[in-house]
N, CA, C and O of each residue as an XYZ file, in Angstrom:
348
protein
N     -12.695      6.935     -4.376
C     -12.286      7.633     -5.572
C     -11.637      6.685     -6.567
O     -11.727      6.898     -7.776
N     -10.990      5.645     -6.074
C     -10.381      4.660     -6.964
C     -11.447      4.036     -7.862
O     -11.265      3.947     -9.076
N     -12.543      3.611     -7.272
C     -13.599      2.948     -8.047
C     -14.352      3.928     -8.943
O     -14.988      3.521     -9.915
N     -14.281      5.196     -8.623
C     -14.864      6.232     -9.477
C     -13.886      6.657    -10.573
O     -14.203      7.500    -11.412
N     -12.708      6.068    -10.551
C     -11.632      6.349    -11.493
C     -11.127      7.786    -11.398
O     -10.627      8.343    -12.376
N     -11.260      8.375    -10.223
C     -10.691      9.700     -9.957
C      -9.382      9.462     -9.207
O      -9.297      9.629     -7.990
N      -8.370      9.069     -9.970
C      -7.116      8.621     -9.372
C      -6.333      9.771     -8.727
O      -5.623      9.561     -7.744
N      -6.457     10.958     -9.263
C      -5.775     12.095     -8.647
C      -6.318     12.347     -7.243
O      -5.550     12.574     -6.308
N      -7.632     12.308     -7.098
C      -8.242     12.527     -5.786
C      -7.911     11.363     -4.847
O      -7.642     11.575     -3.664
N      -7.930     10.149     -5.368
C      -7.581      8.980     -4.555
C      -6.150      9.114     -4.042
O      -5.885      8.862     -2.867
N      -5.230      9.508     -4.918
C      -3.834      9.667     -4.515
C      -3.688     10.780     -3.485
O      -2.936     10.643     -2.520
N      -4.393     11.858     -3.685
C      -4.340     12.978     -2.741
C      -4.764     12.536     -1.341
O      -4.097     12.853     -0.356
N      -5.864     11.809     -1.259
C      -6.351     11.357      0.045
C      -5.430     10.317      0.670
O      -5.221     10.317      1.883
N      -4.887      9.441     -0.147
C      -3.968      8.437      0.379
C      -2.714      9.095      0.934
O      -2.212      8.693      1.983
N      -2.211     10.097      0.241
C      -1.026     10.804      0.723
C      -1.305     11.493      2.052
O      -0.433     11.545      2.919
N      -2.504     12.018      2.215
C      -2.875     12.629      3.492
C      -2.886     11.584      4.600
O      -2.492     11.867      5.731
N      -3.331     10.398      4.278
C      -3.319      9.313      5.257
C      -1.904      8.995      5.724
O      -1.682      8.745      6.909
N      -0.953      9.004      4.805
C       0.444      8.762      5.176
C       0.972      9.889      6.054
O       1.784      9.651      6.948
N       0.519     11.106      5.806
C       0.936     12.238      6.637
C       0.440     12.079      8.079
O       1.120     12.483      9.021
N      -0.739     11.492      8.243
C      -1.310     11.318      9.581
C      -0.585     10.267     10.415
O      -0.549     10.362     11.641
N      -0.012      9.273      9.758
C       0.674      8.194     10.483
C       1.910      7.762      9.693
O       1.961      6.637      9.196
N       2.896      8.635      9.575
C       4.034      8.341      8.704
C       4.890      7.152      9.133
O       5.583      6.567      8.302
N       4.856      6.790     10.396
C       5.682      5.675     10.873
C       4.897      4.366     11.033
O       5.462      3.344     11.421
N       3.616      4.404     10.737
C       2.832      3.182     10.861
C       2.623      2.735     12.286
O       2.710      1.548     12.599
N       2.344      3.708     13.160
C       2.132      3.381     14.564
C       0.672      3.064     14.882
O       0.395      2.366     15.857
N      -0.260      3.563     14.077
C      -1.683      3.471     14.411
C      -2.523      2.696     13.395
O      -3.709      2.457     13.621
N      -1.920      2.312     12.297
C      -2.693      1.570     11.289
C      -1.746      0.717     10.442
O      -0.525      0.861     10.509
N      -2.332     -0.159      9.656
C      -1.567     -1.016      8.759
C      -1.137     -0.203      7.542
O      -1.867     -0.130      6.554
N       0.033      0.403      7.608
C       0.537      1.115      6.440
C       0.783      0.165      5.282
O       0.783      0.583      4.124
N       0.990     -1.091      5.579
C       1.204     -2.072      4.518
C       0.053     -2.035      3.526
O       0.266     -2.019      2.314
N      -1.156     -2.023      4.045
C      -2.342     -1.988      3.185
C      -2.432     -0.656      2.441
O      -2.831     -0.620      1.277
N      -2.069      0.419      3.099
C      -2.105      1.727      2.440
C      -1.108      1.777      1.281
O      -1.419      2.292      0.208
N       0.090      1.239      1.507
C       1.072      1.200      0.423
C       0.552      0.358     -0.745
O       0.691      0.743     -1.906
N      -0.034     -0.768     -0.435
C      -0.575     -1.635     -1.491
C      -1.655     -0.899     -2.291
O      -1.649     -0.921     -3.521
N      -2.571     -0.255     -1.586
C      -3.655      0.455     -2.268
C      -3.129      1.622     -3.098
O      -3.581      1.843     -4.221
N      -2.175      2.366     -2.543
C      -1.628      3.487     -3.309
C      -0.864      2.972     -4.523
O      -0.883      3.607     -5.577
N      -0.198      1.841     -4.390
C       0.472      1.239     -5.541
C      -0.496      0.951     -6.668
O      -0.168      1.154     -7.837
N      -1.678      0.482     -6.334
C      -2.688      0.216     -7.364
C      -3.174      1.496     -8.028
O      -3.430      1.510     -9.232
N      -3.302      2.560     -7.263
C      -3.669      3.860     -7.841
C      -2.565      4.323     -8.790
O      -2.840      4.788     -9.896
N      -1.332      4.193     -8.353
C      -0.215      4.626     -9.187
C      -0.133      3.842    -10.493
O       0.257      4.394    -11.521
N      -0.493      2.576    -10.464
C      -0.549      1.793    -11.708
C      -1.557      2.424    -12.664
O      -1.271      2.601    -13.848
N      -2.724      2.758    -12.149
C      -3.762      3.357    -12.987
C      -3.312      4.702    -13.558
O      -3.775      5.121    -14.619
N      -2.406      5.373    -12.843
C      -1.883      6.659    -13.300
C      -0.631      6.478    -14.163
O       0.008      7.455    -14.555
N      -0.291      5.229    -14.452
C       0.869      4.866    -15.268
C       2.191      5.319    -14.636
O       3.130      5.693    -15.338
N       2.246      5.281    -13.321
C       3.465      5.602    -12.581
C       4.010      4.301    -11.993
O       4.013      4.092    -10.780
N       4.464      3.449    -12.887
C       4.836      2.084    -12.538
C       6.021      2.043    -11.572
O       6.024      1.253    -10.628
N       7.020      2.882    -11.802
C       8.201      2.889    -10.925
C       7.789      3.231     -9.487
O       8.243      2.587     -8.541
N       6.939      4.232     -9.329
C       6.466      4.607     -7.996
C       5.592      3.509     -7.396
O       5.650      3.249     -6.194
N       4.789      2.870     -8.233
C       3.936      1.785     -7.756
C       4.786      0.645     -7.203
O       4.480      0.089     -6.148
N       5.847      0.304     -7.915
C       6.719     -0.777     -7.452
C       7.351     -0.438     -6.107
O       7.516     -1.318     -5.263
N       7.704      0.818     -5.899
C       8.255      1.239     -4.606
C       7.228      1.026     -3.499
O       7.561      0.560     -2.410
N       5.972      1.375     -3.792
C       4.923      1.191     -2.786
C       4.675     -0.281     -2.499
O       4.457     -0.655     -1.347
N       4.706     -1.113     -3.516
C       4.497     -2.544     -3.284
C       5.639     -3.118     -2.444
O       5.412     -3.973     -1.588
N       6.861     -2.650     -2.687
C       7.985     -3.084     -1.862
C       7.770     -2.633     -0.416
O       8.011     -3.398      0.518
N       7.319     -1.397     -0.236
C       7.063     -0.877      1.111
C       5.938     -1.650      1.798
O       5.934     -1.774      3.022
N       4.996     -2.164      1.032
C       3.884     -2.935      1.598
C       4.382     -4.215      2.253
O       3.688     -4.812      3.075
N       5.578     -4.628      1.886
C       6.146     -5.858      2.446
C       7.050     -5.598      3.649
O       7.735     -6.504      4.123
N       7.050     -4.372      4.137
C       7.821     -4.043      5.340
C       6.976     -4.397      6.558
O       6.095     -3.634      6.956
N       7.243     -5.532      7.134
C       6.465     -6.009      8.269
C       7.095     -5.616      9.611
O       6.732     -6.147     10.660
N       8.037     -4.682      9.555
C       8.664     -4.180     10.775
C       8.053     -2.866     11.243
O       8.565     -2.247     12.176
N       6.971     -2.434     10.612
C       6.298     -1.219     11.048
C       5.638     -1.474     12.400
O       5.133     -2.570     12.642
N       5.637     -0.483     13.277
C       5.159     -0.698     14.653
C       3.778     -1.330     14.766
O       3.594     -2.277     15.531
N       2.807     -0.824     14.017
C       1.454     -1.359     14.163
C       1.390     -2.809     13.690
O       0.731     -3.641     14.314
N       2.071     -3.109     12.592
C       2.052     -4.487     12.109
C       2.759     -5.404     13.085
O       2.288     -6.511     13.347
N       3.883     -4.961     13.629
C       4.613     -5.799     14.589
C       3.745     -6.119     15.801
O       3.830     -7.210     16.365
N       2.919     -5.171     16.193
C       2.066     -5.364     17.365
C       0.803     -6.161     17.042
O       0.378     -6.995     17.842
N       0.204     -5.916     15.888
C      -1.119     -6.469     15.587
C      -1.175     -7.416     14.391
O      -2.185     -8.086     14.178
N      -0.117     -7.472     13.628
C      -0.128     -8.329     12.441
C      -0.095     -9.800     12.812
O       0.288    -10.176     13.920
N      -0.499    -10.605     11.875
C      -0.497    -12.060     12.079
C       0.255    -12.723     10.926
O       0.425    -12.116      9.869
N       0.701    -13.953     11.118
C       1.346    -14.664     10.010
C       0.430    -14.796      8.791
O       0.896    -14.736      7.654
N      -0.858    -14.974      9.025
C      -1.806    -15.088      7.910
C      -1.889    -13.765      7.148
O      -1.869    -13.752      5.918
N      -1.982    -12.670      7.872
C      -2.046    -11.359      7.230
C      -0.777    -11.099      6.420
O      -0.841    -10.541      5.324
N       0.360    -11.498      6.952
C       1.620    -11.338      6.239
C       1.616    -12.149      4.945
O       2.014    -11.641      3.897
N       1.175    -13.392      5.009
C       1.120    -14.248      3.810
C       0.166    -13.672      2.762
O       0.458    -13.699      1.567
N      -0.965    -13.155      3.213
C      -1.944    -12.574      2.286
C      -1.332    -11.378      1.565
O      -1.465    -11.253      0.348
N      -0.664    -10.499      2.309
C      -0.059     -9.326      1.690
C       1.042     -9.737      0.724
O       1.151     -9.174     -0.366
N       1.847    -10.696      1.104
C       2.906    -11.172      0.210
C       2.317    -11.713     -1.092
O       2.853    -11.465     -2.172
N       1.229    -12.442     -0.985
C       0.575    -13.005     -2.182
C      -0.024    -11.896     -3.036
O       0.124    -11.916     -4.258
N      -0.691    -10.939     -2.423
C      -1.306     -9.845     -3.177
C      -0.242     -9.055     -3.932
O      -0.428     -8.722     -5.102
N       0.865     -8.757     -3.270
C       1.940     -7.998     -3.922
C       2.554     -8.826     -5.047
O       2.786     -8.302     -6.136
N       2.819    -10.101     -4.804
C       3.397    -10.951     -5.848
C       2.484    -11.023     -7.061
O       2.951    -10.978     -8.199
N       1.183    -11.135     -6.821
C       0.225    -11.226     -7.926
C       0.220     -9.970     -8.781
O       0.216    -10.049    -10.009
N       0.220     -8.810     -8.132
C       0.169     -7.571     -8.905
C       1.501     -7.322     -9.629
O       1.500     -6.839    -10.762
N       2.618     -7.640     -9.000
C       3.911     -7.448     -9.651
C       4.069     -8.364    -10.856
O       4.726     -8.011    -11.835
N       3.470     -9.523    -10.778
C       3.528    -10.472    -11.907
C       2.835     -9.882    -13.144
O       3.214    -10.187    -14.275
N       1.839     -9.055    -12.929
C       1.082     -8.468    -14.033
C       1.780     -7.257    -14.669
O       1.440     -6.842    -15.777
N       2.757     -6.702    -13.951
C       3.437     -5.503    -14.473
C       4.501     -5.844    -15.479
O       5.160     -4.949    -16.008
C-alpha cells in the first residue's frame, strides 16, 4: 500500500502487525517501526514518525536480541540517521 500511495491503508495494516507482536518476540519490530515512520512522513505526521524512528533503534527487543547481528544493527542505525537528516 505504501508504493500505491495508499498511506491510510498501509498505516492500518502496520498497526495490526504491531498488535500481533507488541513486544517484538517473533519478528524484527525495528524494521516495522522504520517502515511505519516512513508512512507517517508521507502523511505529514513528522512528530509521530520521529518517535517510530527512535523506537527502530531499540535493539533490546526480544527477537532482535536473539536473532539480530551487529551488521543489521549498523544498517538500521544508518537508515534511521539518513531519514532523520532529511526531516
